[in-house]
C-alpha positions in Angstrom: -43.3 30.0 -65.2 -43.5 28.4 -68.5 -39.6 28.1 -68.6 -39.7 26.7 -65.0 -42.3 24.0 -65.9 -40.2 23.2 -69.0 -37.2 22.8 -66.8 -39.1 20.5 -64.3 -40.3 18.5 -67.3 -36.8 18.2 -68.7 -35.5 16.9 -65.3 -38.2 14.3 -65.1 -37.4 13.1 -68.7 -33.6 12.9 -68.0 -34.3 10.9 -64.8 -36.5 8.4 -66.8 -33.6 8.1 -69.2 -31.5 6.8 -66.4 -29.3 10.1 -66.0 -28.2 10.5 -62.4 -30.6 12.9 -60.6 -27.7 15.1 -59.4 -26.5 15.7 -63.1 -30.0 16.2 -64.4 -30.9 18.8 -61.9 -27.6 20.6 -62.1 -27.6 20.5 -66.0 -31.2 21.8 -66.4 -30.7 24.5 -63.7 -27.5 25.6 -65.3 -29.1 25.8 -68.8 -32.1 27.6 -67.4 -30.0 30.1 -65.6 -28.0 30.7 -68.8 -31.3 31.5 -70.6 -32.3 34.0 -67.9 -29.0 35.7 -67.0 -26.3 34.6 -69.4 -23.4 32.1 -69.5 -21.0 34.2 -67.3 -23.6 34.6 -64.5 -24.4 30.9 -64.7 -20.8 29.9 -64.4 -20.2 32.3 -61.5 -23.3 31.0 -59.8 -22.3 27.2 -60.1 -18.7 27.9 -59.0 -19.7 30.0 -56.0 -22.4 27.4 -54.9 -19.9 24.4 -55.1 -17.4 26.4 -53.0 -19.9 27.5 -50.5 -21.2 24.0 -50.2 -17.9 22.5 -49.6 -17.0 25.0 -47.0 -20.4 25.0 -45.2 -19.8 24.0 -41.5 -23.5 23.1 -41.1 -23.2 20.4 -43.8 -20.5 18.5 -41.9 -23.3 17.1 -39.9 -24.1 14.7 -42.9 -20.8 12.8 -43.1 -20.6 12.7 -39.3 -24.1 11.0 -38.9 -23.1 8.6 -41.8 -19.9 7.8 -40.0 -21.8 7.1 -36.9 -24.1 4.8 -38.4 -21.3 2.8 -40.2 -19.4 2.4 -36.8 -22.7 1.3 -35.1 -23.0 -1.3 -37.8 -19.4 -2.5 -37.4 -19.9 -2.7 -33.6 -22.7 -5.3 -34.0 -25.2 -3.3 -31.9 -28.0 -4.6 -34.2 -27.6 -8.1 -32.9 -28.2 -7.0 -29.3 -31.3 -5.0 -30.2 -32.7 -7.9 -32.1 -32.1 -10.3 -29.3 -33.7 -8.0 -26.7 -36.9 -7.4 -29.0 -37.1 -11.2 -29.6 -37.1 -11.9 -25.9 -40.2 -9.9 -25.4 -42.1 -10.6 -28.6 -40.7 -13.7 -30.1 -43.2 -16.1 -28.4 -46.2 -14.6 -30.2 -47.5 -15.5 -33.5 -45.7 -13.2 -35.9 -43.4 -12.2 -33.0 -40.2 -12.5 -34.8 -41.4 -10.0 -37.5 -42.6 -7.7 -34.7 -39.3 -8.1 -33.0 -37.6 -7.0 -36.3 -39.8 -3.9 -36.4 -38.9 -2.9 -32.9 -35.1 -3.5 -33.5 -35.2 -1.6 -36.7 -36.7 1.3 -34.7 -33.9 1.1 -32.1 -31.3 0.8 -34.7 -32.7 3.9 -36.5 -32.3 5.9 -33.3 -28.4 5.5 -33.7 -28.0 5.1 -37.5 -30.1 7.7 -39.3 -30.3 5.7 -42.6 -33.1 3.7 -44.0 -31.1 1.7 -46.5 -28.4 0.9 -43.8 -31.1 -0.2 -41.4 -32.7 -2.4 -43.9 -29.4 -3.9 -45.1 -28.1 -4.6 -41.5 -31.3 -6.1 -40.0 -31.7 -8.4 -43.0 -28.4 -10.1 -42.0 -29.5 -10.4 -38.4 -33.4 -11.1 -38.6 -33.7 -13.1 -41.8 -31.8 -16.3 -40.6 -33.9 -16.4 -37.5 -37.3 -16.0 -39.3 -36.3 -18.7 -41.8 -35.4 -21.0 -38.9 -38.9 -20.7 -37.6 -40.3 -21.2 -41.2 -41.7 -17.7 -41.6 -43.0 -17.0 -45.1 -40.5 -15.1 -47.2 -43.2 -12.4 -47.9 -43.7 -11.6 -44.2 -40.0 -11.9 -43.3 -38.6 -9.6 -46.0 -41.6 -7.2 -45.7 -41.1 -6.6 -42.1 -37.4 -5.8 -42.6 -38.1 -3.5 -45.6 -40.8 -1.7 -43.8 -39.0 -1.5 -40.5 -35.9 0.0 -42.3 -38.1 3.0 -43.4 -38.1 4.2 -39.8 -34.4 5.2 -40.3 -35.3 8.4 -42.0 -37.8 9.6 -39.4 -36.6 8.5 -35.9 -33.8 10.9 -34.8 -31.1 11.3 -35.9 -32.2 11.4 -39.6 -29.9 12.5 -42.4 -32.9 13.3 -44.6 -34.3 15.5 -41.8 -30.9 17.2 -41.7 -31.0 17.9 -45.4 -34.6 19.1 -45.3 -33.5 21.5 -42.5 -30.6 22.9 -44.5 -32.7 23.2 -47.6 -35.5 25.3 -45.7 -33.5 26.8 -42.9 -35.6 25.0 -40.4 -34.3 24.0 -36.9 -32.7 20.6 -37.1 -33.2 20.2 -33.4 -37.0 20.8 -33.7 -37.3 18.5 -36.7 -35.4 15.6 -34.8 -37.8 15.9 -31.8 -40.9 16.2 -34.0 -40.1 12.9 -35.6 -40.4 10.9 -32.3 -44.2 10.6 -32.0 -44.9 9.9 -35.7 -42.0 7.4 -35.6 -43.4 5.6 -32.5 -46.8 5.7 -34.3 -45.2 4.1 -37.3 -43.8 1.3 -35.2 -47.2 0.7 -33.6 -49.1 0.6 -37.0 -46.4 -1.7 -38.4 -47.1 -4.2 -35.5 -50.7 -4.0 -36.4 -49.8 -4.8 -40.0 -47.7 -7.9 -38.8 -50.7 -8.9 -36.7 -53.1 -8.6 -39.7 -50.8 -10.7 -41.9 -50.6 -13.6 -39.4 -54.3 -13.5 -38.8 -55.0 -13.8 -42.4 -52.3 -16.5 -42.8 -51.4 -18.1 -39.6 -48.6 -20.3 -41.3 -46.8 -17.1 -42.3 -45.5 -16.3 -38.9 -45.3 -19.2 -36.4 -44.7 -18.5 -32.8 -41.2 -18.7 -31.4 -39.9 -20.1 -28.1 -40.9 -18.7 -24.8 -38.4 -16.6 -22.9 -38.5 -16.3 -19.2 -38.9 -12.9 -17.5 -35.4 -13.3 -16.1 -33.8 -13.8 -19.5 -35.9 -10.8 -20.8 -34.4 -8.5 -18.2 -30.9 -9.9 -18.8 -31.5 -9.1 -22.6 -32.0 -5.5 -21.8 -28.4 -5.4 -20.2 -27.0 -5.9 -23.6 -28.4 -2.8 -25.2 -26.7 -0.3 -22.8 -24.4 0.9 -25.6 -27.4 1.8 -27.8 -29.0 3.8 -25.0 -25.9 5.6 -24.1 -25.3 6.6 -27.7 -28.9 7.8 -28.2 -28.7 9.6 -24.9 -25.3 11.3 -25.7 -26.5 12.5 -29.1 -30.1 13.5 -28.5 -29.7 14.4 -24.7 -26.8 16.7 -25.6 -28.7 18.3 -28.4 -31.8 19.1 -26.2 -29.8 20.2 -23.1 -30.4 17.1 -21.0 -26.6 17.1 -20.2 -26.7 20.8 -19.3 -26.6 20.0 -15.6 -24.1 19.7 -12.9 -21.3 18.4 -13.5 -21.5 18.5 -17.3 -23.1 21.7 -18.3 -23.1 20.5 -21.9 -25.4 21.5 -24.9 -24.5 20.4 -28.4 -25.4 22.0 -31.7 -26.5 19.4 -34.3 -23.0 19.3 -35.8 -21.4 18.8 -32.4 -24.0 16.2 -31.6 -23.1 14.4 -34.8 -19.4 14.6 -34.0 -20.0 13.2 -30.4 -22.2 10.3 -31.9 -19.4 9.4 -34.4 -16.8 9.5 -31.7 -18.9 7.5 -29.3 -19.8 4.8 -31.9 -16.1 4.5 -32.7 -15.3 4.0 -29.1 -17.9 1.4 -28.7 -16.9 -0.5 -31.8 -13.3 -0.3 -30.6 -14.2 -1.6 -27.1 -15.9 -4.6 -28.7 -12.7 -5.3 -30.7 -14.9 -5.0 -33.9 -12.5 -2.7 -35.6 -9.2 -3.4 -37.4 -7.1 -0.9 -39.4 -8.5 -2.3 -42.6 -12.2 -2.3 -41.4 -11.7 1.3 -40.0 -10.3 2.4 -43.5 -13.4 0.7 -45.2 -15.7 2.7 -43.0 -14.0 6.0 -43.6 -13.8 5.2 -47.4 -17.7 4.4 -47.5 -18.4 7.4 -45.4 -16.5 9.6 -48.0 -18.3 7.9 -51.0 -21.8 8.1 -49.5 -21.3 11.8 -48.4 -19.8 12.8 -51.7 -22.9 11.3 -53.5 -25.2 13.2 -51.2 -23.3 16.4 -51.6 -23.4 16.0 -55.5 -27.1 15.6 -55.3 -27.4 18.7 -52.9 -25.4 20.8 -55.3 -27.4 19.7 -58.3 -30.6 20.4 -56.3 -29.4 23.9 -55.3 -28.4 24.8 -58.9 -31.9 23.8 -60.0 -33.6 25.6 -57.0 -31.7 28.9 -58.0 -33.0 28.5 -61.5 -36.7 27.9 -60.5 -36.5 30.7 -57.9 -35.1 33.2 -60.4 -37.8 32.1 -62.9 -40.3 32.8 -60.2 -42.0 29.3 -60.1 -42.5 29.1 -56.4 -44.0 32.7 -56.2 -46.1 32.1 -59.3 -47.4 28.9 -57.9 -48.1 30.4 -54.7 -50.0 33.4 -56.4 -51.9 30.8 -58.5 -53.1 28.8 -55.5 -54.1 31.9 -53.6 -56.0 33.3 -56.6 -58.0 30.1 -57.1 -59.4 30.5 -53.4 -58.5 26.8 -52.8 -58.6 25.9 -49.0 -55.2 25.2 -47.5 -56.2 21.6 -46.6 -57.1 20.9 -50.3 -53.8 22.3 -51.3 -51.9 20.1 -49.0 -53.9 17.1 -50.2 -53.0 17.9 -53.8 -49.3 18.2 -52.9 -49.4 14.8 -51.1 -51.0 13.2 -54.1 -48.0 14.5 -56.2 -45.6 13.1 -53.7 -47.3 9.7 -53.7 -47.2 9.6 -57.6 -43.6 10.7 -57.6 -42.7 8.1 -54.9 -43.6 5.4 -57.3 -40.7 6.2 -59.7 -38.3 8.5 -57.6 -36.2 7.4 -54.6 -36.8 9.5 -51.4 -33.9 12.0 -51.4 -34.3 12.9 -55.2 -38.0 13.4 -54.7 -37.3 15.6 -51.5 -34.6 17.8 -53.4 -36.7 18.1 -56.4 -39.9 19.2 -54.8 -39.1 21.1 -51.6 -37.8 24.2 -53.2 -40.9 24.4 -55.2 -43.6 23.4 -52.6 -42.2 24.8 -49.4 -42.8 28.5 -50.2 -46.4 27.7 -51.1 -47.0 25.7 -47.9 -45.4 28.5 -45.6 -47.6 31.1 -47.4 -50.6 29.3 -46.5 -49.6 29.4 -42.8 -48.5 25.8 -42.3 -45.7 25.1 -39.8 -42.4 24.2 -41.6 -41.5 21.5 -39.0 -44.9 19.8 -39.5 -44.5 20.0 -43.2 -40.9 18.4 -43.0 -42.3 15.5 -41.1 -45.2 15.0 -43.5 -42.6 15.1 -46.4 -40.4 12.4 -44.7 -43.5 10.2 -44.0 -44.4 10.4 -47.6 -40.8 9.5 -48.7 -41.0 6.6 -46.2 -43.9 5.3 -48.2 -41.9 5.6 -51.5 -39.2 3.4 -50.2 -41.5 0.3 -50.2 -43.9 1.0 -53.0 -43.4 -0.4 -56.5 -41.8 -0.1 -59.0 -38.8 1.7 -57.3 -39.0 0.9 -53.6 -35.3 1.3 -52.7 -35.6 -0.7 -49.4 -37.0 -3.6 -51.4 -34.2 -3.7 -53.8 -31.7 -3.4 -51.0 -33.2 -6.3 -49.4 -33.4 -8.2 -52.7 -29.5 -7.6 -53.0 -29.0 -9.4 -49.6 -31.7 -12.1 -49.9 -31.0 -13.1 -53.5 -33.3 -16.2 -53.6 -36.6 -14.2 -52.8 -38.3 -12.7 -55.9 -39.0 -9.0 -55.8 -42.6 -9.6 -56.5 -42.8 -11.6 -53.3 -41.3 -8.7 -51.4 -43.7 -6.2 -52.9 -46.7 -8.4 -52.1 -45.6 -8.7 -48.5 -45.1 -5.0 -47.9 -48.7 -4.1 -49.1 -50.2 -4.0 -45.6 -47.2 -1.9 -44.3 -47.6 0.9 -46.8 -51.3 0.9 -46.4 -50.8 1.6 -42.6 -48.2 4.2 -43.6 -51.0 6.1 -45.6 -53.1 5.8 -42.5 -50.4 7.3 -40.5 -49.9 10.1 -43.0 -53.7 10.9 -42.7 -53.5 11.0 -38.9 -50.6 13.5 -38.8 -52.3 15.6 -41.4 -55.6 15.8 -39.7 -53.9 16.0 -36.1 -50.9 18.2 -36.7 -50.4 18.7 -32.8 -49.0 15.1 -32.7 -46.1 16.4 -34.6 -45.7 19.8 -33.0 -46.4 18.9 -29.4 -42.8 18.0 -28.5 -41.1 20.7 -30.5 -43.3 23.4 -28.9 -42.7 21.9 -25.4 -38.9 21.9 -25.7 
């Protein structure tokens, strides 16, 4: 256990020294394995792991969902989502910020990436909010916070990675994210309302839209609904009726989603040969980065498992007679602290191999724990000093200081903590849909 803790500390130090998390975890895991089993065994383990990862059919779901999100972005579906959300909410005080939250939730349902959601919606929503003289803090905060929904509302790349790490059903994880995701949307709307109540000038009301125009705006989002129905409906057997009789595995659902997004973008004449190549190259680059982090995490996981850290930690918890609830609270505190300095994927890959055996040994449902972990990582996306969504937004809206964005997102991460408490106290909110499928 001492060697494991030294290894964990070494990873943290290397990351603080700006070493990429994939290299830090892989290097420490390799050296730790050398210490325990020798150089030849460590080299064999790393070589086998890299080959197995590259040939793993289940992992093909990751680049396919990335590809789907990029084609969706090229197809311009975010504009239709924002227009429909604005038609129903824009006339209220803070309505454009609320419309941004709802549009982010809709875009998340066909994208699966928080960073892509934040970057895309900033280009669509920020000009409109500036047109109506919204404060920069509320405008940027609503985009940054709404973007976090991308890793929870299905399909979610980070839920796929959690499922692969823990051998938990990806289908159950996807459907388990629906209610917490909708709860997040509702609480974010409350946060917007609180912000404009405290400062009415922060979010002036937009123009009134007639009911006829509202209904017409729904006509424009058919592609979003069709793509979501194709992916999620096929995954849960909704299409397993006459005349289709189709049920998808997660990988097949991702493939159908990528193909559907490509056809939608093609039908809208949003693709040229050069833009298609850009999408494919970006997919390869993003997937390669994720795979590198995954390989590094698995090397480190093999080391800590061989050293016995998860088992020793589980035995220590059980020997201390701590209540399961207290253990979960302590684990969540660790996640909140790590979230201040780590980005979401790194935090997930570093901690899940250590905490997951402890949580399951205490009798907690792995699907429920997966959603709890993702909600915690959502908080890390908008909390200082790292807050990746904030820095993505800063890259798009260069004239807004980072401090202004962080000040604006404060009500949003506070309601995120409230949502975390709700799903910890009432786990049936997460497990109701998976147990009903």
